[in-house]
Backbone as JSON Lines, residues from 0, in Angstrom:
{"i":0,"aa":"M","n":[-16.03,18.33,13.63],"ca":[-14.72,18.93,13.63],"c":[-14.61,19.82,12.4]}
{"i":1,"aa":"E","n":[-14.07,20.99,12.58],"ca":[-13.85,21.9,11.47],"c":[-12.36,22.07,11.25]}
{"i":2,"aa":"L","n":[-11.96,22.08,9.97],"ca":[-10.56,22.28,9.61],"c":[-10.47,23.43,8.62]}
{"i":3,"aa":"E","n":[-9.44,24.23,8.73],"ca":[-9.25,25.35,7.82],"c":[-8.37,24.92,6.65]}
{"i":4,"aa":"V","n":[-8.82,25.23,5.45],"ca":[-8.04,24.96,4.24],"c":[-7.08,26.12,4.04]}
{"i":5,"aa":"K","n":[-5.81,25.8,3.8],"ca":[-4.78,26.84,3.63],"c":[-3.99,26.57,2.35]}
{"i":6,"aa":"K","n":[-3.35,27.61,1.87],"ca":[-2.51,27.5,0.69],"c":[-1.24,26.73,1.06]}
{"i":7,"aa":"W","n":[-0.86,25.8,0.19],"ca":[0.35,25.01,0.39],"c":[1.05,24.95,-0.96]}
{"i":8,"aa":"G","n":[2.0,25.84,-1.18],"ca":[2.62,25.96,-2.49],"c":[1.58,26.45,-3.48]}
{"i":9,"aa":"N","n":[1.4,25.72,-4.58],"ca":[0.37,26.06,-5.57],"c":[-0.93,25.3,-5.32]}
{"i":10,"aa":"S","n":[-0.99,24.57,-4.22],"ca":[-2.17,23.75,-3.92],"c":[-2.84,24.25,-2.64]}
{"i":11,"aa":"L","n":[-3.88,23.55,-2.26],"ca":[-4.56,23.8,-0.99],"c":[-4.46,22.55,-0.14]}
{"i":12,"aa":"G","n":[-4.43,22.72,1.16],"ca":[-4.35,21.56,2.04],"c":[-4.91,21.87,3.41]}
{"i":13,"aa":"F","n":[-5.03,20.84,4.23],"ca":[-5.45,21.0,5.62],"c":[-4.65,20.03,6.46]}
{"i":14,"aa":"R","n":[-4.59,20.3,7.74],"ca":[-3.86,19.44,8.67],"c":[-4.83,18.55,9.42]}
{"i":15,"aa":"I","n":[-4.42,17.32,9.64],"ca":[-5.21,16.38,10.43],"c":[-4.67,16.45,11.86]}
{"i":16,"aa":"P","n":[-5.51,16.83,12.83],"ca":[-5.04,16.91,14.21],"c":[-4.48,15.57,14.7]}
{"i":17,"aa":"K","n":[-3.5,15.65,15.6],"ca":[-2.79,14.47,16.09],"c":[-3.72,13.4,16.63]}
{"i":18,"aa":"D","n":[-4.71,13.79,17.44],"ca":[-5.63,12.81,18.04],"c":[-6.43,12.08,16.97]}
{"i":19,"aa":"L","n":[-6.9,12.82,15.97],"ca":[-7.68,12.21,14.89],"c":[-6.79,11.3,14.05]}
{"i":20,"aa":"A","n":[-5.57,11.74,13.78],"ca":[-4.63,10.91,13.01],"c":[-4.36,9.59,13.72]}
{"i":21,"aa":"A","n":[-4.23,9.64,15.04],"ca":[-3.99,8.42,15.81],"c":[-5.19,7.48,15.72]}
{"i":22,"aa":"Q","n":[-6.39,8.03,15.81],"ca":[-7.6,7.2,15.71],"c":[-7.71,6.56,14.34]}
{"i":23,"aa":"L","n":[-7.31,7.3,13.3],"ca":[-7.41,6.81,11.93],"c":[-6.2,5.96,11.51]}
{"i":24,"aa":"R","n":[-5.21,5.9,12.4],"ca":[-3.96,5.19,12.09],"c":[-3.31,5.77,10.84]}
{"i":25,"aa":"V","n":[-3.31,7.1,10.77],"ca":[-2.68,7.81,9.67],"c":[-1.42,8.46,10.2]}
{"i":26,"aa":"Q","n":[-0.33,8.3,9.46],"ca":[0.92,8.91,9.87],"c":[1.62,9.47,8.64]}
{"i":27,"aa":"E","n":[2.71,10.15,8.85],"ca":[3.45,10.71,7.73],"c":[3.81,9.58,6.76]}
{"i":28,"aa":"G","n":[3.55,9.8,5.49],"ca":[3.84,8.8,4.48],"c":[2.64,7.95,4.1]}
{"i":29,"aa":"T","n":[1.55,8.04,4.87],"ca":[0.33,7.3,4.54],"c":[-0.28,7.9,3.28]}
{"i":30,"aa":"W","n":[-0.64,7.04,2.34],"ca":[-1.31,7.5,1.12],"c":[-2.81,7.45,1.33]}
{"i":31,"aa":"L","n":[-3.49,8.49,0.86],"ca":[-4.93,8.56,0.96],"c":[-5.55,8.59,-0.43]}
{"i":32,"aa":"E","n":[-6.65,7.87,-0.59],"ca":[-7.42,7.93,-1.82],"c":[-8.53,8.95,-1.59]}
{"i":33,"aa":"V","n":[-8.67,9.9,-2.5],"ca":[-9.68,10.95,-2.37],"c":[-10.8,10.66,-3.35]}
{"i":34,"aa":"L","n":[-12.01,10.52,-2.82],"ca":[-13.17,10.24,-3.66],"c":[-14.17,11.38,-3.54]}
{"i":35,"aa":"L","n":[-14.72,11.79,-4.66],"ca":[-15.75,12.82,-4.67],"c":[-17.1,12.14,-4.56]}
{"i":36,"aa":"T","n":[-17.87,12.51,-3.53],"ca":[-19.2,11.93,-3.33],"c":[-20.24,13.05,-3.43]}
{"i":37,"aa":"D","n":[-21.5,12.67,-3.37],"ca":[-22.56,13.68,-3.4],"c":[-22.5,14.59,-2.17]}
{"i":38,"aa":"D","n":[-21.95,14.06,-1.06],"ca":[-21.88,14.83,0.18],"c":[-20.58,15.61,0.32]}
{"i":39,"aa":"G","n":[-19.61,15.38,-0.53],"ca":[-18.33,16.08,-0.42],"c":[-17.18,15.16,-0.76]}
{"i":40,"aa":"L","n":[-16.12,15.22,0.02],"ca":[-14.93,14.39,-0.2],"c":[-14.89,13.25,0.81]}
{"i":41,"aa":"L","n":[-14.45,12.11,0.35],"ca":[-14.23,10.96,1.21],"c":[-12.76,10.59,1.11]}
{"i":42,"aa":"L","n":[-12.07,10.53,2.24],"ca":[-10.66,10.14,2.27],"c":[-10.56,8.72,2.79]}
{"i":43,"aa":"K","n":[-9.84,7.87,2.06],"ca":[-9.63,6.48,2.47],"c":[-8.14,6.21,2.45]}
{"i":44,"aa":"S","n":[-7.66,5.53,3.5],"ca":[-6.24,5.18,3.48],"c":[-6.03,4.11,2.42]}
{"i":45,"aa":"K","n":[-4.89,4.19,1.77],"ca":[-4.6,3.28,0.68],"c":[-3.26,2.63,0.95]}
{"i":46,"aa":"R","n":[-3.25,1.32,0.92],"ca":[-1.99,0.6,1.12],"c":[-1.26,0.53,-0.19]}
{"i":47,"aa":"R","n":[-0.01,0.89,-0.14],"ca":[0.83,0.85,-1.34],"c":[1.92,-0.18,-1.12]}
{"i":48,"aa":"R","n":[2.18,-0.92,-2.13],"ca":[3.27,-1.9,-2.05],"c":[4.59,-1.18,-2.23]}
{"i":49,"aa":"S","n":[5.55,-1.55,-1.41],"ca":[6.87,-0.97,-1.61],"c":[7.49,-1.65,-2.82]}
{"i":50,"aa":"R","n":[8.24,-0.89,-3.56],"ca":[8.87,-1.43,-4.76],"c":[10.18,-2.11,-4.38]}
{"i":51,"aa":"L","n":[10.3,-3.36,-4.73],"ca":[11.52,-4.11,-4.46],"c":[12.21,-4.41,-5.78]}
{"i":52,"aa":"N","n":[13.51,-4.44,-5.73],"ca":[14.24,-4.85,-6.93],"c":[14.51,-6.35,-6.86]}
{"i":53,"aa":"I","n":[15.01,-6.89,-7.94],"ca":[15.19,-8.35,-8.04],"c":[16.17,-8.86,-6.98]}
{"i":54,"aa":"E","n":[17.19,-8.06,-6.64],"ca":[18.15,-8.49,-5.63],"c":[17.48,-8.66,-4.26]}
{"i":55,"aa":"D","n":[16.59,-7.73,-3.9],"ca":[15.88,-7.83,-2.63],"c":[14.99,-9.05,-2.59]}
{"i":56,"aa":"L","n":[14.31,-9.34,-3.7],"ca":[13.43,-10.51,-3.75],"c":[14.22,-11.81,-3.66]}
{"i":57,"aa":"L","n":[15.34,-11.9,-4.36],"ca":[16.15,-13.13,-4.34],"c":[16.86,-13.32,-3.01]}
{"i":58,"aa":"E","n":[17.19,-12.23,-2.33],"ca":[17.88,-12.33,-1.05],"c":[17.06,-13.09,-0.03]}
{"i":59,"aa":"N","n":[15.76,-12.9,-0.03],"ca":[14.88,-13.56,0.94],"c":[14.36,-14.9,0.46]}
{"i":60,"aa":"L","n":[14.72,-15.29,-0.75],"ca":[14.22,-16.53,-1.3],"c":[14.85,-17.75,-0.63]}
{"i":61,"aa":"G","n":[16.15,-17.67,-0.38],"ca":[16.84,-18.81,0.23],"c":[17.04,-19.92,-0.78]}
{"i":62,"aa":"T","n":[17.36,-21.11,-0.29],"ca":[17.55,-22.25,-1.18],"c":[16.38,-23.2,-1.03]}
{"i":63,"aa":"M","n":[16.09,-23.9,-2.11],"ca":[14.97,-24.83,-2.09],"c":[15.49,-26.24,-2.33]}
{"i":64,"aa":"E","n":[14.85,-27.2,-1.7],"ca":[15.2,-28.6,-1.92],"c":[14.53,-29.1,-3.19]}
{"i":65,"aa":"E","n":[15.17,-30.07,-3.82],"ca":[14.57,-30.68,-5.0],"c":[13.36,-31.51,-4.57]}
{"i":66,"aa":"V","n":[12.3,-31.45,-5.33],"ca":[11.07,-32.17,-5.01],"c":[10.89,-33.31,-6.01]}
{"i":67,"aa":"D","n":[10.64,-34.51,-5.51],"ca":[10.36,-35.65,-6.38],"c":[8.85,-35.73,-6.57]}
{"i":68,"aa":"W","n":[8.4,-35.48,-7.79],"ca":[6.98,-35.48,-8.09],"c":[6.49,-36.85,-8.53]}
{"i":69,"aa":"G","n":[7.37,-37.86,-8.51],"ca":[6.96,-39.21,-8.88],"c":[7.09,-39.45,-10.38]}
{"i":70,"aa":"E","n":[6.63,-40.59,-10.79],"ca":[6.7,-40.97,-12.2],"c":[5.65,-40.22,-13.02]}
{"i":71,"aa":"P","n":[5.92,-40.01,-14.32],"ca":[4.92,-39.37,-15.18],"c":[3.63,-40.15,-15.18]}
{"i":72,"aa":"Q","n":[2.5,-39.46,-15.22],"ca":[1.19,-40.09,-15.18],"c":[0.48,-40.05,-16.52]}
{"i":73,"aa":"G","n":[1.06,-39.3,-17.46],"ca":[0.41,-39.17,-18.77],"c":[1.48,-39.07,-19.83]}
{"i":74,"aa":"Q","n":[1.39,-38.02,-20.64],"ca":[2.33,-37.83,-21.75],"c":[3.44,-36.84,-21.41]}
{"i":75,"aa":"E","n":[3.68,-36.57,-20.09],"ca":[4.7,-35.61,-19.72],"c":[6.07,-36.1,-20.19]}
{"i":76,"aa":"V","n":[6.93,-35.16,-20.49],"ca":[8.29,-35.47,-20.86],"c":[9.19,-34.94,-19.75]}
{"i":77,"aa":"W","n":[9.99,-35.82,-19.13],"ca":[10.88,-35.41,-18.04],"c":[12.27,-35.26,-18.52]}
């Protein structure tokens, strides 16, 4: 497959055809890691974690029951 490199603002870019994007499971918003190899460029999809704030994390935490861990077995202080 051949792709034409075109000017995109101050950079260069190319388009991934729809059929190839579907095979690669690449869609808008997918991050790619670009590696320079002896043969050229290697593109790898990269999973990025979404950034959550503390409220989002606590919202899904729910409530927890108290756990009885039993009597101390050593020098623990309860």
